[in-house]
VODREN-377787 format. One record per residue (C-alpha): residue number from 1; residue in one letter; y, z, x. Coordinates in nm, 3 decimals, padded with zeros to 5 digits. Layout:
// residues N
<node seq="NUM" type="A" y="Y" z="Z" x="X"/>
...
//
This chain:
// residues 394
<node seq="1" type="M" y="-00.120" z="-03.490" x="-01.430"/>
<node seq="2" type="S" y="00.186" z="-03.727" x="-01.448"/>
<node seq="3" type="A" y="00.526" z="-03.586" x="-01.515"/>
<node seq="4" type="S" y="00.586" z="-03.746" x="-01.822"/>
<node seq="5" type="V" y="00.266" z="-03.611" x="-01.971"/>
<node seq="6" type="A" y="00.322" z="-03.253" x="-01.827"/>
<node seq="7" type="S" y="00.671" z="-03.255" x="-01.982"/>
<node seq="8" type="V" y="00.521" z="-03.346" x="-02.327"/>
<node seq="9" type="S" y="00.227" z="-03.079" x="-02.278"/>
<node seq="10" type="M" y="00.527" z="-02.807" x="-02.203"/>
<node seq="11" type="R" y="00.689" z="-02.905" x="-02.531"/>
<node seq="12" type="Q" y="00.341" z="-02.888" x="-02.725"/>
<node seq="13" type="A" y="00.270" z="-02.551" x="-02.561"/>
<node seq="14" type="V" y="00.594" z="-02.387" x="-02.624"/>
<node seq="15" type="S" y="00.760" z="-02.366" x="-02.970"/>
<node seq="16" type="P" y="00.974" z="-02.655" x="-03.067"/>
<node seq="17" type="R" y="01.260" z="-02.391" x="-03.154"/>
<node seq="18" type="S" y="01.229" z="-02.252" x="-02.795"/>
<node seq="19" type="L" y="01.290" z="-02.602" x="-02.640"/>
<node seq="20" type="A" y="01.521" z="-02.755" x="-02.896"/>
<node seq="21" type="S" y="01.811" z="-02.828" x="-02.639"/>
<node seq="22" type="A" y="01.546" z="-02.900" x="-02.346"/>
<node seq="23" type="L" y="01.434" z="-03.201" x="-02.512"/>
<node seq="24" type="V" y="01.780" z="-03.357" x="-02.489"/>
<node seq="25" type="S" y="01.881" z="-03.225" x="-02.155"/>
<node seq="26" type="P" y="01.827" z="-03.482" x="-01.884"/>
<node seq="27" type="K" y="01.885" z="-03.248" x="-01.609"/>
<node seq="28" type="V" y="01.632" z="-02.999" x="-01.734"/>
<node seq="29" type="N" y="01.366" z="-03.249" x="-01.793"/>
<node seq="30" type="N" y="01.427" z="-03.429" x="-01.486"/>
<node seq="31" type="S" y="01.430" z="-03.092" x="-01.252"/>
<node seq="32" type="L" y="01.089" z="-02.993" x="-01.445"/>
<node seq="33" type="N" y="00.934" z="-03.342" x="-01.357"/>
<node seq="34" type="A" y="01.021" z="-03.298" x="-01.029"/>
<node seq="35" type="V" y="00.856" z="-02.941" x="-01.053"/>
<node seq="36" type="L" y="00.551" z="-03.110" x="-01.190"/>
<node seq="37" type="R" y="00.526" z="-03.352" x="-00.906"/>
<node seq="38" type="H" y="00.512" z="-03.045" x="-00.665"/>
<node seq="39" type="S" y="00.839" z="-03.110" x="-00.529"/>
<node seq="40" type="P" y="00.855" z="-02.955" x="-00.159"/>
<node seq="41" type="R" y="01.193" z="-02.830" x="-00.180"/>
<node seq="42" type="E" y="01.330" z="-02.477" x="-00.104"/>
<node seq="43" type="P" y="01.065" z="-02.210" x="-00.234"/>
<node seq="44" type="W" y="01.145" z="-01.925" x="-00.513"/>
<node seq="45" type="S" y="01.191" z="-01.620" x="-00.411"/>
<node seq="46" type="P" y="01.256" z="-01.282" x="-00.657"/>
<node seq="47" type="H" y="01.596" z="-01.226" x="-00.776"/>
<node seq="48" type="S" y="01.736" z="-01.074" x="-01.072"/>
<node seq="49" type="F" y="01.939" z="-01.238" x="-01.364"/>
<node seq="50" type="S" y="02.103" z="-01.073" x="-01.630"/>
<node seq="51" type="S" y="02.402" z="-01.296" x="-01.717"/>
<node seq="52" type="A" y="02.206" z="-01.617" x="-01.843"/>
<node seq="53" type="K" y="02.224" z="-01.649" x="-02.227"/>
<node seq="54" type="N" y="01.961" z="-01.566" x="-02.437"/>
<node seq="55" type="S" y="01.947" z="-01.839" x="-02.654"/>
<node seq="56" type="P" y="01.650" z="-01.962" x="-02.865"/>
<node seq="57" type="S" y="01.603" z="-02.232" x="-02.576"/>
<node seq="58" type="L" y="01.494" z="-02.220" x="-02.228"/>
<node seq="59" type="S" y="01.716" z="-02.498" x="-02.103"/>
<node seq="60" type="P" y="02.028" z="-02.248" x="-02.043"/>
<node seq="61" type="F" y="01.818" z="-02.029" x="-01.852"/>
<node seq="62" type="V" y="01.647" z="-02.301" x="-01.647"/>
<node seq="63" type="A" y="01.998" z="-02.466" x="-01.578"/>
<node seq="64" type="R" y="02.073" z="-02.125" x="-01.423"/>
<node seq="65" type="V" y="01.762" z="-02.093" x="-01.228"/>
<node seq="66" type="L" y="01.829" z="-02.463" x="-01.086"/>
<node seq="67" type="S" y="02.155" z="-02.338" x="-00.940"/>
<node seq="68" type="P" y="02.154" z="-02.364" x="-00.550"/>
<node seq="69" type="V" y="02.349" z="-02.028" x="-00.513"/>
<node seq="70" type="Q" y="02.045" z="-01.866" x="-00.711"/>
<node seq="71" type="L" y="01.772" z="-02.048" x="-00.491"/>
<node seq="72" type="H" y="01.880" z="-02.049" x="-00.146"/>
<node seq="73" type="S" y="01.676" z="-01.735" x="00.025"/>
<node seq="74" type="N" y="01.452" z="-01.704" x="00.321"/>
<node seq="75" type="Q" y="01.140" z="-01.487" x="00.257"/>
<node seq="76" type="P" y="00.937" z="-01.365" x="00.528"/>
<node seq="77" type="P" y="00.543" z="-01.350" x="00.564"/>
<node seq="78" type="R" y="00.378" z="-01.090" x="00.415"/>
<node seq="79" type="G" y="00.390" z="-00.770" x="00.657"/>
<node seq="80" type="G" y="00.698" z="-00.917" x="00.833"/>
<node seq="81" type="R" y="00.952" z="-00.657" x="00.934"/>
<node seq="82" type="C" y="01.246" z="-00.890" x="00.912"/>
<node seq="83" type="T" y="01.479" z="-00.882" x="00.606"/>
<node seq="84" type="R" y="01.463" z="-01.118" x="00.341"/>
<node seq="85" type="K" y="01.850" z="-01.292" x="00.317"/>
<node seq="86" type="L" y="01.911" z="-01.258" x="-00.054"/>
<node seq="87" type="P" y="02.133" z="-01.491" x="-00.185"/>
<node seq="88" type="W" y="02.424" z="-01.241" x="-00.297"/>
<node seq="89" type="S" y="02.326" z="-01.016" x="00.019"/>
<node seq="90" type="D" y="02.466" z="-01.034" x="00.377"/>
<node seq="91" type="G" y="02.128" z="-01.011" x="00.486"/>
<node seq="92" type="G" y="02.177" z="-00.670" x="00.633"/>
<node seq="93" type="K" y="01.936" z="-00.409" x="00.723"/>
<node seq="94" type="H" y="01.946" z="-00.254" x="00.371"/>
<node seq="95" type="S" y="01.993" z="-00.559" x="00.173"/>
<node seq="96" type="S" y="01.826" z="-00.538" x="-00.178"/>
<node seq="97" type="C" y="01.869" z="-00.654" x="-00.531"/>
<node seq="98" type="L" y="02.134" z="-00.508" x="-00.759"/>
<node seq="99" type="G" y="02.259" z="-00.270" x="-00.505"/>
<node seq="100" type="V" y="01.956" z="-00.069" x="-00.473"/>
<node seq="101" type="T" y="01.906" z="-00.014" x="-00.134"/>
<node seq="102" type="T" y="01.582" z="-00.047" x="00.057"/>
<node seq="103" type="G" y="01.635" z="00.276" x="00.185"/>
<node seq="104" type="L" y="01.901" z="00.497" x="-00.004"/>
<node seq="105" type="S" y="01.890" z="00.710" x="00.308"/>
<node seq="106" type="Q" y="01.747" z="00.621" x="00.644"/>
<node seq="107" type="R" y="01.896" z="00.944" x="00.778"/>
<node seq="108" type="D" y="01.742" z="01.283" x="00.767"/>
<node seq="109" type="D" y="01.804" z="01.464" x="00.436"/>
<node seq="110" type="N" y="01.922" z="01.779" x="00.581"/>
<node seq="111" type="D" y="02.283" z="01.663" x="00.648"/>
<node seq="112" type="S" y="02.479" z="01.904" x="00.820"/>
<node seq="113" type="A" y="02.828" z="02.002" x="00.671"/>
<node seq="114" type="S" y="03.021" z="01.830" x="00.945"/>
<node seq="115" type="E" y="02.866" z="01.509" x="00.838"/>
<node seq="116" type="R" y="02.937" z="01.547" x="00.476"/>
<node seq="117" type="K" y="03.303" z="01.587" x="00.539"/>
<node seq="118" type="S" y="03.295" z="01.250" x="00.725"/>
<node seq="119" type="L" y="03.163" z="01.087" x="00.411"/>
<node seq="120" type="L" y="03.399" z="00.934" x="00.158"/>
<node seq="121" type="S" y="03.447" z="01.135" x="-00.152"/>
<node seq="122" type="V" y="03.382" z="01.037" x="-00.501"/>
<node seq="123" type="D" y="03.511" z="01.341" x="-00.671"/>
<node seq="124" type="T" y="03.804" z="01.305" x="-00.925"/>
<node seq="125" type="P" y="04.103" z="01.388" x="-00.675"/>
<node seq="126" type="D" y="03.963" z="01.168" x="-00.402"/>
<node seq="127" type="R" y="03.808" z="00.853" x="-00.600"/>
<node seq="128" type="A" y="04.101" z="00.643" x="-00.577"/>
<node seq="129" type="E" y="04.154" z="00.683" x="-00.224"/>
<node seq="130" type="T" y="03.774" z="00.624" x="-00.163"/>
<node seq="131" type="L" y="03.837" z="00.294" x="-00.371"/>
<node seq="132" type="R" y="04.111" z="00.158" x="-00.176"/>
<node seq="133" type="R" y="03.961" z="00.232" x="00.170"/>
<node seq="134" type="F" y="03.609" z="00.031" x="00.044"/>
<node seq="135" type="C" y="03.828" z="-00.264" x="-00.114"/>
<node seq="136" type="Q" y="04.045" z="-00.280" x="00.222"/>
<node seq="137" type="S" y="03.734" z="-00.244" x="00.430"/>
<node seq="138" type="A" y="03.862" z="00.051" x="00.621"/>
<node seq="139" type="G" y="03.675" z="00.268" x="00.841"/>
<node seq="140" type="G" y="03.479" z="00.561" x="00.755"/>
<node seq="141" type="V" y="03.254" z="00.370" x="00.478"/>
<node seq="142" type="R" y="02.876" z="00.419" x="00.513"/>
<node seq="143" type="V" y="02.729" z="00.114" x="00.327"/>
<node seq="144" type="L" y="02.367" z="00.141" x="00.237"/>
<node seq="145" type="G" y="02.314" z="-00.155" x="00.052"/>
<node seq="146" type="K" y="02.431" z="-00.468" x="-00.129"/>
<node seq="147" type="G" y="02.338" z="-00.645" x="-00.457"/>
<node seq="148" type="T" y="02.452" z="-00.887" x="-00.722"/>
<node seq="149" type="F" y="02.746" z="-00.686" x="-00.881"/>
<node seq="150" type="G" y="02.806" z="-00.423" x="-00.637"/>
<node seq="151" type="T" y="02.779" z="-00.243" x="-00.284"/>
<node seq="152" type="V" y="02.589" z="00.096" x="-00.272"/>
<node seq="153" type="I" y="02.780" z="00.349" x="-00.023"/>
<node seq="154" type="E" y="02.702" z="00.688" x="00.106"/>
<node seq="155" type="A" y="02.947" z="00.959" x="-00.043"/>
<node seq="156" type="T" y="02.994" z="01.294" x="-00.142"/>
<node seq="157" type="Y" y="03.026" z="01.451" x="-00.497"/>
<node seq="158" type="K" y="03.079" z="01.802" x="-00.567"/>
<node seq="159" type="G" y="02.982" z="01.908" x="-00.236"/>
<node seq="160" type="K" y="02.642" z="01.690" x="-00.234"/>
<node seq="161" type="S" y="02.543" z="01.380" x="-00.056"/>
<node seq="162" type="V" y="02.526" z="01.089" x="-00.306"/>
<node seq="163" type="A" y="02.465" z="00.732" x="-00.332"/>
<node seq="164" type="A" y="02.779" z="00.558" x="-00.496"/>
<node seq="165" type="K" y="02.740" z="00.228" x="-00.632"/>
<node seq="166" type="I" y="03.082" z="00.047" x="-00.649"/>
<node seq="167" type="V" y="03.121" z="-00.236" x="-00.889"/>
<node seq="168" type="P" y="03.422" z="-00.454" x="-00.930"/>
<node seq="169" type="V" y="03.500" z="-00.470" x="-01.304"/>
<node seq="170" type="K" y="03.431" z="-00.847" x="-01.384"/>
<node seq="171" type="P" y="03.290" z="-00.950" x="-01.730"/>
<node seq="172" type="E" y="02.908" z="-00.934" x="-01.560"/>
<node seq="173" type="A" y="02.968" z="-00.640" x="-01.391"/>
<node seq="174" type="R" y="03.116" z="-00.457" x="-01.681"/>
<node seq="175" type="R" y="02.777" z="-00.521" x="-01.863"/>
<node seq="176" type="Q" y="02.593" z="-00.373" x="-01.582"/>
<node seq="177" type="I" y="02.777" z="-00.046" x="-01.594"/>
<node seq="178" type="G" y="02.740" z="-00.023" x="-01.960"/>
<node seq="179" type="N" y="02.373" z="-00.073" x="-01.917"/>
<node seq="180" type="E" y="02.340" z="00.179" x="-01.624"/>
<node seq="181" type="M" y="02.512" z="00.421" x="-01.870"/>
<node seq="182" type="N" y="02.191" z="00.410" x="-02.079"/>
<node seq="183" type="C" y="02.041" z="00.607" x="-01.841"/>
<node seq="184" type="L" y="02.285" z="00.881" x="-01.809"/>
<node seq="185" type="G" y="02.115" z="01.232" x="-01.911"/>
<node seq="186" type="L" y="01.767" z="01.145" x="-01.846"/>
<node seq="187" type="S" y="01.599" z="01.389" x="-01.639"/>
<node seq="188" type="H" y="01.242" z="01.291" x="-01.515"/>
<node seq="189" type="P" y="01.086" z="01.347" x="-01.158"/>
<node seq="190" type="N" y="01.002" z="00.983" x="-01.103"/>
<node seq="191" type="I" y="01.358" z="00.841" x="-01.230"/>
<node seq="192" type="V" y="01.665" z="00.847" x="-00.990"/>
<node seq="193" type="P" y="01.904" z="01.034" x="-01.196"/>
<node seq="194" type="I" y="02.271" z="00.889" x="-01.259"/>
<node seq="195" type="M" y="02.511" z="01.188" x="-01.250"/>
<node seq="196" type="K" y="02.799" z="00.994" x="-01.356"/>
<node seq="197" type="V" y="02.960" z="00.635" x="-01.439"/>
<node seq="198" type="V" y="03.324" z="00.614" x="-01.413"/>
<node seq="199" type="V" y="03.597" z="00.326" x="-01.413"/>
<node seq="200" type="S" y="03.882" z="00.350" x="-01.178"/>
<node seq="201" type="D" y="04.240" z="00.446" x="-01.308"/>
<node seq="202" type="D" y="04.369" z="00.064" x="-01.267"/>
<node seq="203" type="V" y="04.038" z="-00.064" x="-01.414"/>
<node seq="204" type="S" y="03.973" z="-00.255" x="-01.093"/>
<node seq="205" type="A" y="03.619" z="-00.100" x="-01.036"/>
<node seq="206" type="G" y="03.345" z="00.104" x="-01.171"/>
<node seq="207" type="V" y="03.179" z="00.366" x="-00.970"/>
<node seq="208" type="I" y="02.803" z="00.492" x="-01.063"/>
<node seq="209" type="I" y="02.710" z="00.797" x="-00.913"/>
<node seq="210" type="M" y="02.363" z="00.866" x="-00.832"/>
<node seq="211" type="E" y="02.098" z="01.105" x="-00.631"/>
<node seq="212" type="R" y="02.069" z="00.988" x="-00.275"/>
<node seq="213" type="V" y="01.681" z="00.959" x="-00.235"/>
<node seq="214" type="P" y="01.574" z="00.994" x="00.113"/>
<node seq="215" type="G" y="01.329" z="00.707" x="00.123"/>
<node seq="216" type="H" y="01.268" z="00.352" x="00.114"/>
<node seq="217" type="S" y="01.185" z="00.095" x="-00.164"/>
<node seq="218" type="L" y="00.840" z="00.032" x="-00.268"/>
<node seq="219" type="Q" y="00.906" z="-00.319" x="-00.156"/>
<node seq="220" type="K" y="00.962" z="-00.232" x="00.202"/>
<node seq="221" type="I" y="00.636" z="-00.043" x="00.198"/>
<node seq="222" type="L" y="00.454" z="-00.356" x="00.090"/>
<node seq="223" type="D" y="00.656" z="-00.564" x="00.337"/>
<node seq="224" type="D" y="00.534" z="-00.355" x="00.589"/>
<node seq="225" type="D" y="00.182" z="-00.360" x="00.488"/>
<node seq="226" type="L" y="00.130" z="-00.002" x="00.422"/>
<node seq="227" type="M" y="-00.046" z="-00.001" x="00.105"/>
<node seq="228" type="S" y="-00.362" z="-00.181" x="00.235"/>
<node seq="229" type="N" y="-00.678" z="-00.037" x="00.103"/>
<node seq="230" type="K" y="-00.524" z="00.272" x="-00.010"/>
<node seq="231" type="V" y="-00.690" z="00.275" x="-00.345"/>
<node seq="232" type="H" y="-00.573" z="00.647" x="-00.452"/>
<node seq="233" type="Q" y="-00.215" z="00.613" x="-00.361"/>
<node seq="234" type="R" y="-00.163" z="00.263" x="-00.559"/>
<node seq="235" type="V" y="-00.309" z="00.436" x="-00.870"/>
<node seq="236" type="R" y="-00.078" z="00.754" x="-00.810"/>
<node seq="237" type="Y" y="00.217" z="00.522" x="-00.769"/>
<node seq="238" type="S" y="00.126" z="00.342" x="-01.080"/>
<node seq="239" type="M" y="00.084" z="00.661" x="-01.271"/>
<node seq="240" type="Q" y="00.422" z="00.770" x="-01.143"/>
<node seq="241" type="I" y="00.601" z="00.441" x="-01.274"/>
<node seq="242" type="S" y="00.446" z="00.439" x="-01.589"/>
<node seq="243" type="S" y="00.514" z="00.832" x="-01.650"/>
<node seq="244" type="A" y="00.899" z="00.718" x="-01.602"/>
<node seq="245" type="L" y="00.888" z="00.436" x="-01.805"/>
<node seq="246" type="A" y="00.691" z="00.623" x="-02.091"/>
<node seq="247" type="Y" y="00.982" z="00.893" x="-02.089"/>
<node seq="248" type="C" y="01.222" z="00.562" x="-02.093"/>
<node seq="249" type="H" y="01.052" z="00.448" x="-02.395"/>
<node seq="250" type="E" y="01.048" z="00.772" x="-02.565"/>
<node seq="251" type="H" y="01.423" z="00.794" x="-02.531"/>
<node seq="252" type="G" y="01.468" z="00.463" x="-02.680"/>
<node seq="253" type="I" y="01.525" z="00.271" x="-02.347"/>
<node seq="254" type="L" y="01.386" z="-00.031" x="-02.188"/>
<node seq="255" type="H" y="01.418" z="-00.088" x="-01.833"/>
<node seq="256" type="L" y="01.373" z="-00.468" x="-01.824"/>
<node seq="257" type="D" y="01.365" z="-00.500" x="-01.419"/>
<node seq="258" type="V" y="01.086" z="-00.319" x="-01.327"/>
<node seq="259" type="K" y="00.953" z="-00.427" x="-00.971"/>
<node seq="260" type="P" y="00.881" z="-00.298" x="-00.625"/>
<node seq="261" type="Q" y="01.259" z="-00.340" x="-00.521"/>
<node seq="262" type="N" y="01.362" z="-00.090" x="-00.770"/>
<node seq="263" type="I" y="01.118" z="00.182" x="-00.710"/>
<node seq="264" type="L" y="01.206" z="00.440" x="-00.433"/>
<node seq="265" type="V" y="00.945" z="00.636" x="-00.241"/>
<node seq="266" type="D" y="01.063" z="00.952" x="-00.153"/>
<node seq="267" type="I" y="00.976" z="01.002" x="00.222"/>
<node seq="268" type="Y" y="00.916" z="01.373" x="00.209"/>
<node seq="269" type="S" y="00.735" z="01.416" x="-00.121"/>
<node seq="270" type="D" y="00.585" z="01.064" x="-00.140"/>
<node seq="271" type="N" y="00.651" z="01.018" x="-00.504"/>
<node seq="272" type="C" y="00.800" z="00.715" x="-00.661"/>
<node seq="273" type="R" y="01.130" z="00.701" x="-00.841"/>
<node seq="274" type="L" y="01.247" z="00.431" x="-01.078"/>
<node seq="275" type="C" y="01.614" z="00.331" x="-01.028"/>
<node seq="276" type="D" y="01.843" z="00.054" x="-01.126"/>
<node seq="277" type="F" y="01.908" z="00.045" x="-01.481"/>
<node seq="278" type="G" y="02.131" z="-00.245" x="-01.475"/>
<node seq="279" type="C" y="01.937" z="-00.466" x="-01.682"/>
<node seq="280" type="S" y="01.862" z="-00.192" x="-01.916"/>
<node seq="281" type="S" y="01.851" z="-00.223" x="-02.305"/>
<node seq="282" type="L" y="01.838" z="00.029" x="-02.592"/>
<node seq="283" type="I" y="01.510" z="-00.062" x="-02.793"/>
<node seq="284" type="G" y="01.576" z="-00.268" x="-03.108"/>
<node seq="285" type="S" y="01.931" z="-00.362" x="-02.981"/>
<node seq="286" type="E" y="02.033" z="-00.717" x="-03.030"/>
<node seq="287" type="S" y="02.062" z="-00.873" x="-02.679"/>
<node seq="288" type="S" y="02.275" z="-01.187" x="-02.604"/>
<node seq="289" type="K" y="02.145" z="-01.210" x="-02.234"/>
<node seq="290" type="L" y="01.851" z="-01.260" x="-02.067"/>
<node seq="291" type="R" y="01.764" z="-00.966" x="-01.817"/>
<node seq="292" type="G" y="01.530" z="-00.904" x="-01.531"/>
<node seq="293" type="T" y="01.371" z="-01.086" x="-01.232"/>
<node seq="294" type="I" y="01.186" z="-01.451" x="-01.245"/>
<node seq="295" type="G" y="00.823" z="-01.365" x="-01.186"/>
<node seq="296" type="Y" y="00.838" z="-01.030" x="-01.362"/>
<node seq="297" type="V" y="00.978" z="-01.115" x="-01.700"/>
<node seq="298" type="A" y="00.745" z="-01.130" x="-01.990"/>
<node seq="299" type="P" y="00.677" z="-01.473" x="-02.121"/>
<node seq="300" type="E" y="00.806" z="-01.387" x="-02.492"/>
<node seq="301" type="V" y="01.133" z="-01.264" x="-02.335"/>
<node seq="302" type="L" y="01.149" z="-01.610" x="-02.147"/>
<node seq="303" type="Q" y="01.138" z="-01.782" x="-02.526"/>
<node seq="304" type="G" y="01.407" z="-01.583" x="-02.610"/>
<node seq="305" type="S" y="01.233" z="-01.317" x="-02.831"/>
<node seq="306" type="K" y="01.380" z="-00.961" x="-02.813"/>
<node seq="307" type="P" y="01.248" z="-00.735" x="-02.550"/>
<node seq="308" type="T" y="01.037" z="-00.456" x="-02.674"/>
<node seq="309" type="P" y="00.839" z="-00.186" x="-02.475"/>
<node seq="310" type="A" y="00.552" z="-00.441" x="-02.411"/>
<node seq="311" type="A" y="00.817" z="-00.655" x="-02.172"/>
<node seq="312" type="D" y="00.809" z="-00.340" x="-01.961"/>
<node seq="313" type="V" y="00.457" z="-00.326" x="-01.961"/>
<node seq="314" type="Y" y="00.412" z="-00.657" x="-01.857"/>
<node seq="315" type="S" y="00.663" z="-00.611" x="-01.566"/>
<node seq="316" type="L" y="00.460" z="-00.296" x="-01.467"/>
<node seq="317" type="G" y="00.164" z="-00.516" x="-01.463"/>
<node seq="318" type="I" y="00.277" z="-00.743" x="-01.207"/>
<node seq="319" type="T" y="00.397" z="-00.471" x="-00.986"/>
<node seq="320" type="M" y="00.046" z="-00.334" x="-01.014"/>
<node seq="321" type="W" y="-00.091" z="-00.668" x="-00.909"/>
<node seq="322" type="Q" y="00.147" z="-00.643" x="-00.595"/>
<node seq="323" type="L" y="00.034" z="-00.296" x="-00.517"/>
<node seq="324" type="M" y="-00.322" z="-00.447" x="-00.511"/>
<node seq="325" type="S" y="-00.250" z="-00.751" x="-00.328"/>
<node seq="326" type="G" y="00.037" z="-00.685" x="-00.128"/>
<node seq="327" type="D" y="00.201" z="-01.021" x="-00.172"/>
<node seq="328" type="F" y="00.496" z="-01.149" x="-00.376"/>
<node seq="329" type="P" y="00.392" z="-01.317" x="-00.716"/>
<node seq="330" type="Y" y="00.406" z="-01.675" x="-00.741"/>
<node seq="331" type="N" y="00.510" z="-01.700" x="-00.375"/>
<node seq="332" type="G" y="00.623" z="-02.075" x="-00.271"/>
<node seq="333" type="L" y="00.670" z="-02.158" x="-00.640"/>
<node seq="334" type="R" y="01.067" z="-02.217" x="-00.751"/>
<node seq="335" type="G" y="01.222" z="-02.057" x="-01.010"/>
<node seq="336" type="H" y="01.150" z="-02.302" x="-01.290"/>
<node seq="337" type="A" y="00.789" z="-02.370" x="-01.198"/>
<node seq="338" type="V" y="00.717" z="-02.004" x="-01.253"/>
<node seq="339" type="I" y="00.883" z="-02.023" x="-01.586"/>
<node seq="340" type="Y" y="00.702" z="-02.343" x="-01.714"/>
<node seq="341" type="K" y="00.363" z="-02.188" x="-01.596"/>
<node seq="342" type="V" y="00.413" z="-01.821" x="-01.737"/>
<node seq="343" type="V" y="00.549" z="-01.968" x="-02.065"/>
<node seq="344" type="A" y="00.328" z="-02.280" x="-02.132"/>
<node seq="345" type="V" y="-00.011" z="-02.232" x="-01.953"/>
<node seq="346" type="A" y="00.003" z="-01.859" x="-01.921"/>
<node seq="347" type="H" y="-00.031" z="-01.872" x="-01.534"/>
<node seq="348" type="R" y="-00.083" z="-01.536" x="-01.354"/>
<node seq="349" type="P" y="-00.069" z="-01.445" x="-00.983"/>
<node seq="350" type="E" y="-00.398" z="-01.516" x="-00.796"/>
<node seq="351" type="L" y="-00.647" z="-01.221" x="-00.857"/>
<node seq="352" type="P" y="-00.734" z="-01.018" x="-00.530"/>
<node seq="353" type="I" y="-01.062" z="-00.970" x="-00.424"/>
<node seq="354" type="V" y="-01.256" z="-00.671" x="-00.574"/>
<node seq="355" type="Q" y="-01.421" z="-00.464" x="-00.323"/>
<node seq="356" type="G" y="-01.539" z="-00.159" x="-00.565"/>
<node seq="357" type="A" y="-01.557" z="00.017" x="-00.906"/>
<node seq="358" type="E" y="-01.219" z="00.135" x="-00.859"/>
<node seq="359" type="D" y="-01.088" z="-00.206" x="-00.777"/>
<node seq="360" type="A" y="-01.241" z="-00.347" x="-01.092"/>
<node seq="361" type="S" y="-01.091" z="-00.083" x="-01.309"/>
<node seq="362" type="F" y="-00.748" z="-00.126" x="-01.187"/>
<node seq="363" type="L" y="-00.764" z="-00.513" x="-01.183"/>
<node seq="364" type="S" y="-00.892" z="-00.495" x="-01.550"/>
<node seq="365" type="L" y="-00.578" z="-00.281" x="-01.633"/>
<node seq="366" type="I" y="-00.347" z="-00.534" x="-01.487"/>
<node seq="367" type="Q" y="-00.495" z="-00.831" x="-01.668"/>
<node seq="368" type="R" y="-00.428" z="-00.641" x="-02.012"/>
<node seq="369" type="C" y="-00.054" z="-00.553" x="-01.928"/>
<node seq="370" type="W" y="00.048" z="-00.899" x="-01.843"/>
<node seq="371" type="S" y="-00.167" z="-01.039" x="-02.170"/>
<node seq="372" type="Q" y="00.018" z="-01.365" x="-02.271"/>
<node seq="373" type="S" y="00.074" z="-01.186" x="-02.633"/>
<node seq="374" type="P" y="00.288" z="-00.874" x="-02.641"/>
<node seq="375" type="E" y="00.049" z="-00.732" x="-02.924"/>
<node seq="376" type="S" y="-00.246" z="-00.774" x="-02.680"/>
<node seq="377" type="R" y="-00.102" z="-00.522" x="-02.449"/>
<node seq="378" type="P" y="-00.158" z="-00.165" x="-02.420"/>
<node seq="379" type="S" y="00.129" z="00.033" x="-02.488"/>
<node seq="380" type="I" y="00.267" z="00.255" x="-02.203"/>
<node seq="381" type="Q" y="00.142" z="00.565" x="-02.307"/>
<node seq="382" type="E" y="-00.207" z="00.416" x="-02.300"/>
<node seq="383" type="V" y="-00.159" z="00.294" x="-01.947"/>
<node seq="384" type="L" y="-00.070" z="00.625" x="-01.839"/>
<node seq="385" type="M" y="-00.350" z="00.796" x="-01.969"/>
<node seq="386" type="E" y="-00.587" z="00.527" x="-01.832"/>
<node seq="387" type="L" y="-00.441" z="00.570" x="-01.489"/>
<node seq="388" type="T" y="-00.442" z="00.942" x="-01.501"/>
<node seq="389" type="V" y="-00.822" z="00.945" x="-01.594"/>
<node seq="390" type="E" y="-00.858" z="00.706" x="-01.290"/>
<node seq="391" type="Y" y="-00.669" z="00.909" x="-01.047"/>
<node seq="392" type="H" y="-00.837" z="01.233" x="-01.120"/>
<node seq="393" type="K" y="-01.195" z="01.070" x="-01.091"/>
<node seq="394" type="G" y="-01.080" z="00.986" x="-00.747"/>
//
């Protein structure tokens, strides 16, 4: 297919309203044409976006995706133990998206009293000093991870060891702080609870205080190839993630950034915990921003439609596919190529080989979850019920 024909086909496949401004944007059309010619430039890697304008057109979003700052990253092969250098990270041992660490705790969870005393405190009397030391890069700061808008440090709060995300109060970060507040008060065994969200007295930074989970991200477990052929475990993990999402939806909250990087696995209980509500939204709210991570975002959301619970089900389907395949979705494709393929031609990740009845059942559910039409996807309650039945069969 020639580049010009492909560009026309994209305009026909997506509603004219969705591409109104793209049709008059030489930069967007030239970039998409380059993609359709299979441009060999740097590959796509998963990254979140939450500050792109959610207009009826794709072009502002595509233009953002084309930003060199968003695209330059290194991604290791599957099973590799090296750390991917994300564009907003220092590439450190625990770097991850949006400040959720790949291991909120690598140390033994039974910290001694002396160890807790050595941590910075985010209690009210000490919070200002903690922020001062953090901002001045003073000693004694234990960094757990860095993300798009903030840095997660290990700290103490009311005598307990916690994870505290420090977010400079800038326009984009301020929105994330507000989004994180959506899950204040949520109490579910498969959700990392947020204990408090505060803004410093001088309004220079926000602090999101979370329970410290001893474990790793689900993405790290996949990177280390620890899920291969573990059929029962992937069903159990999927069931737990579905349970967390069902609880969120019952309380009027959409997560909108479901992916393995935002799921922690407790090393003691081996239970999944959904975290990072920085892209979340209240069901029915009118959002002016695109949220989520390319490769996991539902096609209707990419086209500018208001997110619904079906958008989380779509992201869950991609995540379940990763549990089955062990790979990244659309590995090797650049961001705007992913958008085009997902929206215009309903492209999905390559289906893994089915090795038995359990695989076939799991894959069937995945395909229903990532249906192009949100109306064709099962509800999160239906997904949870089906996974629960499958789990108890094993």
